[in-house]
C-alpha positions in Angstrom: 9.0 -34.7 -29.6 9.5 -36.8 -26.5 12.1 -36.0 -23.9 15.2 -38.3 -23.7 14.7 -41.1 -21.2 16.0 -40.6 -17.6 18.5 -43.4 -17.0 19.4 -42.7 -13.4 17.1 -44.9 -11.1 15.6 -43.3 -8.1 16.1 -44.6 -4.6 13.1 -45.9 -2.7 13.1 -42.8 -0.5 13.2 -40.4 -3.5 10.3 -42.2 -5.2 8.2 -42.1 -2.0 8.7 -38.4 -1.8 7.4 -37.9 -5.3 4.4 -40.2 -4.6 3.6 -38.2 -1.4 3.7 -34.9 -3.4 1.1 -36.3 -5.9 -1.2 -36.9 -2.9 -0.6 -33.5 -1.5 -1.6 -31.8 -4.7 -4.3 -34.4 -5.5 -2.9 -35.1 -9.0 -2.0 -38.6 -10.3 0.3 -38.1 -13.2 -0.3 -40.0 -16.3 3.4 -39.4 -17.2 5.3 -39.6 -13.9 8.5 -38.7 -15.6 7.2 -35.1 -16.0 6.9 -34.7 -12.2 10.4 -36.2 -11.8 11.7 -33.8 -14.3 10.0 -30.9 -12.5 11.6 -31.9 -9.2 15.1 -32.5 -10.6 17.8 -29.9 -10.1 20.8 -29.8 -12.4 23.1 -30.5 -9.4 21.5 -33.9 -8.9 22.5 -35.0 -12.5 25.9 -33.4 -12.3 27.0 -35.3 -9.2 26.0 -38.6 -10.9 27.9 -37.9 -14.1 24.8 -37.4 -16.2 24.3 -34.4 -18.5 21.8 -31.7 -17.7 19.5 -30.0 -20.1 16.2 -30.5 -21.8 14.2 -33.4 -20.3 16.8 -34.0 -17.5 16.3 -31.1 -15.1 13.5 -28.6 -14.4 14.7 -25.5 -16.2 12.5 -25.9 -19.3 9.4 -26.8 -17.2 10.2 -23.7 -15.0 10.0 -21.6 -18.2 6.6 -23.1 -19.1 5.2 -22.9 -15.6 6.1 -19.2 -15.4 4.0 -18.5 -18.5 1.1 -20.7 -17.2 1.1 -18.9 -13.9 0.9 -15.5 -15.5 -2.3 -16.7 -17.3 -3.8 -18.5 -14.3 -3.3 -15.6 -11.9 -4.3 -13.0 -14.5 -7.6 -14.8 -15.2 -8.3 -15.5 -11.5 -7.8 -11.8 -10.5 -9.7 -10.6 -13.5 -12.8 -12.6 -12.4 -12.3 -12.1 -8.7 -12.0 -8.3 -8.8 -14.3 -7.0 -11.5 -14.0 -3.3 -10.4 -10.1 -3.3 -10.3 -8.4 -1.3 -13.1 -5.4 -2.5 -15.0 -2.8 -1.0 -12.6 -4.4 -2.6 -9.6 -4.6 -6.0 -11.2 -1.0 -5.8 -12.4 0.2 -4.9 -8.9 -1.7 -7.8 -7.3 -0.5 -10.3 -9.9 3.1 -9.2 -9.3 2.6 -9.8 -5.6 1.3 -13.4 -6.2 4.0 -14.6 -8.7 7.2 -13.1 -7.4 10.0 -15.2 -6.0 9.0 -14.7 -2.3 5.4 -15.6 -2.8 6.1 -18.7 -5.0 8.7 -19.9 -2.5 6.0 -19.7 0.3 3.7 -21.8 -1.9 6.4 -24.3 -2.5 7.2 -24.4 1.2 3.5 -25.2 2.0 3.7 -28.2 -0.4 7.1 -29.3 1.0 8.8 -29.1 -2.4 12.1 -28.4 -0.7 12.1 -31.9 0.8 10.9 -33.4 -2.5 13.5 -31.8 -4.8 16.3 -34.0 -6.2 19.3 -32.0 -5.3 23.0 -32.7 -5.3 24.7 -33.4 -1.9 26.6 -30.1 -2.2 23.5 -28.1 -2.8 21.8 -29.8 0.2 24.7 -29.0 2.5 24.5 -25.3 1.5 20.8 -25.0 2.3 19.4 -25.5 -1.2 16.2 -27.1 0.1 15.3 -23.8 1.8 16.7 -21.4 -0.8 13.8 -19.2 -2.0 14.9 -19.1 -5.7 15.2 -22.9 -5.9 11.8 -23.3 -4.2 10.1 -20.8 -6.5 11.7 -22.4 -9.6 10.5 -25.8 -8.4 6.9 -24.6 -8.0 6.9 -23.1 -11.5 8.3 -26.3 -12.9 5.6 -28.3 -11.1 2.8 -26.1 -12.5 4.4 -26.6 -16.0 4.4 -30.4 -15.5 0.8 -30.4 -14.4 -0.2 -28.3 -17.4 1.4 -30.7 -19.8 0.0 -33.8 -18.1 -3.4 -32.7 -16.8 -4.3 -29.5 -18.6 -5.0 -25.9 -17.7 -7.8 -26.5 -15.3 -5.8 -28.8 -13.1 -2.9 -26.3 -13.0 -5.4 -23.6 -12.0 -6.9 -25.8 -9.3 -3.5 -26.6 -7.7 -2.5 -23.0 -7.6 -5.8 -21.7 -6.2 -6.2 -24.3 -3.5 -2.9 -23.3 -2.1 -2.9 -19.5 -2.1 -5.3 -19.2 0.8 -6.3 -15.7 1.9 -5.3 -13.0 -0.6 -4.7 -10.6 2.2 -1.5 -12.6 3.0 -0.1 -11.7 -0.4 -1.5 -8.3 -1.5 0.6 -6.3 1.0 3.8 -8.0 0.0 4.3 -5.9 -3.1 5.9 -2.9 -1.4 7.8 -2.1 -4.7 4.6 -1.7 -6.6 3.1 0.5 -3.8 6.2 2.7 -3.7 6.3 3.1 -7.5 2.6 4.2 -7.4 3.2 6.6 -4.6 6.4 8.1 -6.1 4.9 8.6 -9.5 1.9 10.2 -8.1 3.9 12.6 -5.9 6.8 13.5 -8.3 6.6 11.4 -11.4 9.9 9.6 -10.5 10.3 5.9 -10.9 12.2 4.2 -8.0 15.5 2.5 -8.8 17.1 -0.3 -6.8 20.7 -1.3 -6.2 22.3 -4.1 -4.2 25.0 -2.5 -2.0 26.2 -5.5 0.0 26.0 -9.3 0.2 27.5 -11.8 2.6 27.1 -14.9 4.6 27.5 -18.6 3.7 25.9 -20.0 0.7 22.9 -21.4 2.5 22.4 -18.2 4.5 23.2 -15.4 2.1 22.0 -11.9 3.0 21.7 -9.0 0.6 21.4 -5.3 1.4 19.6 -3.1 -1.1 18.8 0.6 -1.4 16.0 2.3 -3.3 16.6 5.6 -4.9 14.0 8.2 -5.8 15.1 11.2 -7.8 18.8 10.0 -7.2 18.3 10.1 -3.4 18.3 7.1 -1.1 14.7 6.7 0.1 15.1 3.5 2.0 17.2 0.4 2.6 16.5 -3.2 3.6 17.9 -6.7 3.8 16.8 -10.1 2.7 17.9 -13.7 1.8 17.5 -12.8 -1.9 18.0 -9.7 -4.0 14.3 -9.3 -4.6 13.5 -9.8 -0.9 16.1 -7.1 0.0 14.5 -4.7 -2.6 11.1 -5.4 -1.2 12.4 -4.6 2.3 14.0 -1.4 1.0 10.7 -0.3 -0.6 8.8 -1.0 2.7 11.3 1.1 4.5 10.8 4.0 2.0 7.0 3.7 2.4 7.3 4.0 6.2 9.6 7.0 5.9 7.2 8.6 3.4 4.2 8.0 5.8 6.2 9.4 8.7 7.1 12.6 6.8 3.5 13.4 6.1 1.5 15.6 8.5 -1.4 14.0 10.4 -4.9 14.9 9.6 -5.2 17.2 12.6 -1.9 19.0 11.8 -2.9 19.4 8.2 -6.3 20.7 9.0 -5.1 23.1 11.6 -2.4 24.5 9.3 -5.0 24.9 6.5 -7.4 26.7 8.8 -4.6 29.0 10.1 -3.5 30.0 6.6 -7.1 30.6 5.5 -7.7 32.7 8.6 -4.7 34.9 7.8 -5.8 35.3 4.2 -9.3 36.4 5.2 -8.1 38.7 8.1 -9.9 41.6 6.7 -13.3 39.8 6.6 -15.8 39.8 9.4 -15.4 37.1 12.0 -18.4 35.1 10.7 -16.8 34.9 7.2 -13.4 34.0 8.6 -14.8 31.2 10.6 -16.6 29.7 7.6 -13.4 30.0 5.5 -11.4 28.3 8.2 -14.0 25.5 8.5 -13.8 24.7 4.8 -10.0 24.8 4.8 -9.8 22.4 7.8 -12.2 20.0 6.1 -10.1 19.9 2.9 -6.8 19.7 4.8 -7.9 16.7 6.8 -9.5 15.0 3.7 -6.2 15.2 1.8 -4.5 13.2 4.5 -7.2 10.7 5.5 -7.7 9.7 1.8 -4.2 8.3 1.5 -3.9 4.6 0.2 -2.2 3.4 3.4 -5.6 3.4 5.2 -9.0 5.0 5.2 -10.3 6.6 8.4 -13.8 5.3 9.3 -16.6 7.8 8.4 -17.8 8.3 11.9 -14.2 9.0 13.2 -13.6 11.3 10.3 -16.7 13.3 11.0 -15.8 13.6 14.6 -12.3 14.8 13.7 -13.6 17.4 11.3 -16.2 18.6 13.8 -13.6 19.1 16.4 -11.3 20.8 13.9 -14.0 23.2 12.8 -14.7 24.1 16.4 -11.0 24.6 16.9 -10.7 26.7 13.8 -13.6 28.8 14.9 -11.9 29.4 18.3 -8.6 30.0 16.5 -10.0 32.6 14.3 -11.6 34.3 17.2 -8.2 34.4 19.0 -6.3 35.6 15.9 -8.0 38.8 15.1 -10.9 39.5 17.4 -13.2 42.2 16.3 -13.4 45.0 18.9 -16.9 46.3 19.1 -17.2 50.1 18.7 -17.8 52.0 22.0 -21.4 52.7 22.6 -22.6 56.2 21.5 -23.1 58.6 24.4 -26.7 59.3 25.2 -28.0 62.7 23.9 -27.9 65.5 26.5 -31.1 65.9 28.5 -33.2 68.7 27.3 -34.3 71.2 29.9 -37.9 72.0 29.8 -39.2 75.5 30.7 -41.6 76.2 33.4 -44.1 77.2 30.8 -43.9 73.8 29.3 -44.4 72.2 32.6 -47.5 74.3 33.1 -49.0 72.9 30.0 -47.8 75.6 27.6 -50.4 78.3 28.6 -47.7 81.0 28.6 -46.8 80.2 25.0 -50.3 81.0 23.8 -50.6 84.2 25.7 -50.3 87.3 23.4 -47.6 89.7 24.2 -48.6 93.2 25.5 -46.3 95.7 23.7 -47.4 98.6 25.8 -46.2 96.9 29.0 -48.1 96.4 32.1 -50.9 98.7 32.9 -50.8 101.0 35.8 
């Protein structure tokens, strides 16, 4: 079923902006009305006394584009990262298709300047509003899919995402959920606690709660951006509350040394070395960053040396006092003479006269 015809003529400037967009995305629409529909906001029709709805604004194409993007990004990540598990792929996909990321893509393509917006929406900063930009990008992808097919929609998306490193760290909410569930099994909850500012510069304040306690707070131009900022704050607080590798290793070595206080010094040192190694490993293996192998080996070597010295200082073994030498044995004159007197038979009758 075809969409109802668009009866409102475009100005020369508006048509030129649509033509320039086709050049930027390298797509020449067979049905140009699809691109116009994707770039039309309901406010543009309302100000001109025209009804909004299917075929007249971009809401339906936004719905379709959202579904197409889920498939495009899902397939791309599946092929790009063959060793990632389901959780990692889901987290990265969420970072690529959220409002903030799509608004950035729309900004690269200058969709804000291309959008057909009502004058009131323009005055309140609608051309720079992340939610409108993200919706316009989804609608454009939906229009490309209908007019050119899945491959063209994929190409337009992939040629604009650039370096994935720019996007993968954006999903602080996903990282916080993973860290929270691993630590305590709790799922973070978000709430918007304040909002203000003029329509074109709204600012929201959000808090994230973990186990009914405020774990972080943040601000942003949209609710989702504020929640991301709150999750980032919570991650930073969580990282700051964890002991460093050296502190963890020293503490582990100290506890192990106390537990093995009755053992010989050599055994206590070995126990402390193993405890220091495990204590440092539990910290350096955190997802926030991996310590280089050479630096980690140097750290552990220093910690083991420190643990050895620590154990020696904690309970040094006092060597037993040396045994006194045996008393010198006096030798008789007979012995000094070679023992001749010992072999001489005794004369019971005494000396002769």
